[in-house]
N, C-alpha and C positions, 0 to 999 in steps of 0.2 A: 312069263306072267308080268301082266302092266301094273305099275303104280297105280292106287288108287288116287283119285283127285280129292282133296280136302272139300268137305261140306261148306257151303255158306256161314252154318254156323259155326264151324271150325275155324274159319277165317275170321270170324269175329271175335271169338272167344281169343284166339291168338293176338290180335291187335287189343283189345281192351286189355290184355293181361301186360301188353307191353306198354301200354299208357299207363297202368297201373303203377309196372315198374319206375317209370319216372316219376311219377306222383307221388311214390313213397319215397322216392329220394329229395323230391323237391319239398316234402311235407312230412320231413322225418319224424315230426312228433307225436303222430299217431292221432291226430284230431280228426282226421276221417277215417271212417272205419272201412278200409278198402275190403276184407275179408267178407263182410257182408255183400258189398259191390260184386265181387268176385264170384260169391256163392248164389246169387240171384240169378235163377236160371231164364226167367221170363225176361231179363234184360238182353240175351243173347237172341231171342225171335224177332227182332226188328233191329233197322238199321238205324232208327233214331238215335240209340245211345252210342254208336261208333261214331255217328258226325258230330255229336256233341263232345265225345271225348277228345276225337282227334283236333278240334276246332280248337277248344279250350285249351287243353292242356298244354297243344302246339303254341299258342299265342303266349301262355306263362312260362315256356321254355325260351320261347324267343326273346322276350321282355325281360326274363331274367339274365340271359345274356347281354340284352343292349344295356342293360343297366339305367345309370341316371341319364336324362336328357340333358341336351346340350344348352348353353345359355344360363345356367345357373350358378350363383355365388358358389365358393367352397362349401359355406355354412348352411347353403340351400340343399348344396348335394348331400351332405351329411343328413339332412331332416330325411331328404330322399331316399337315400339307403336306409334308414330307419325303418321306412314303410316298406321298401323292398324286402328287407330282411324278415320283418314281421310277415309279410305277405306270403314268402316261398318258405319259411320256417315255420311255419305256423302259429307266428307269435300276434296275430290278430285276434281280435274280440267279437263275438257275435252279437249283435244287437236283437233286442226283442222283435222287432219287427223283420227280422231274416237278413239285415245288411251287416255288413261287416267292418271294422274300422281297425286300422294299421296305424293311426297317429292320433287322432282326437284331440286335436290342437288346443291349448290355453296360451294366453300370451301373459307375460309377467313384464314388470317395469324393474328396471335394475341399472342404476348410473346414469340416468337421462335415456335411456334405450328401452324400446320395446321387442322383448324376445318373444319368438315363435317355439315352443315346446311341444312335445308327446304327453299325453297322459296313457298312452299304450305301452306298458314295459313288460317283458318276459312274459306275454300272452294273457295280460290281464288289463283292465282299465284301473289306474289308480288315481287316489285323491289329487288335487291341486298342489296340494303342500308334499306330496309324496313324489308327485312328478317335477317338481320344482326342486327336491332335494336330489333327485335322479341326476336330474339335468345339470345342477352345479357340482355334484361329483364328477359326471363327464365331461365340464367343462363350458360355462356358458356362452363362450367363444367360440364351442364348435356348432351352435345354433342361429340360425338367422336372426337378426336385428333389424330395427328400424327406427326413424325417428320419432315415430307417432303409432300409436294404435290402429289409427285408421289405415296407414300406409302398410303395418304388419298384417291385417287382416285382408286390404285388397291383394296383396301380394301372395299372402296364403291361399287364398281364393283360387288363385292364377295356378298355382302349385296342386292344389287339390281335384283341380280339373285333369291335369297328368296324371295323379295317382289313381282319379276314377279309371281312367282306361286300362291301367293294372290289373284293378279290381275286378273289372265286369267279366272277365272270363271265369276267375274263381267264383263269383256271385252267379252266375250262369249253372256252374258244376253243383254247388252246394243247393241253388234251388232245384235240381233235377234230383239230386240225391233224396231230400228233404221231400219232394212230392211222390217218391217212390216209397218212402219209409224206409229208407236206408240210414238216416243219420236219425 
């Protein structure tokens, strides 16, 4: 008796479950309801979900392995790592318009320097006062500092464009799930 070949639907289900396993490892906080995603039968009737998941989770996996881009100061690397940790471990904040934030920076002045610090900590956006307290607890010397607010904002805008490349795949996944009522 010949082995029965798996159907296209079975292949898609297996691939989706494989990608979901990866996603559960990357986003272990449970911020996305992957059980609802797995149990949605109409998902498996089309190749579109397969393509979305393969491309976007694959991109996220690769980016989390590549980590911080080259050419950053050690303090900029620390801020970028804060972004990656929030992105890959569910510590991001979803904004009202559907966007996500992993840093949501502010600048503070201390000892003649302007520091760029995050307001997204532990999966929530905190007040500037609390963000400053957290940054000081961690050590302000761990965060990028510049000679002026203008220089700080200009450099952060460059960092932000790098971070956007990391966020885009997750943003597409979240949009896809929201559009289908899975979140």
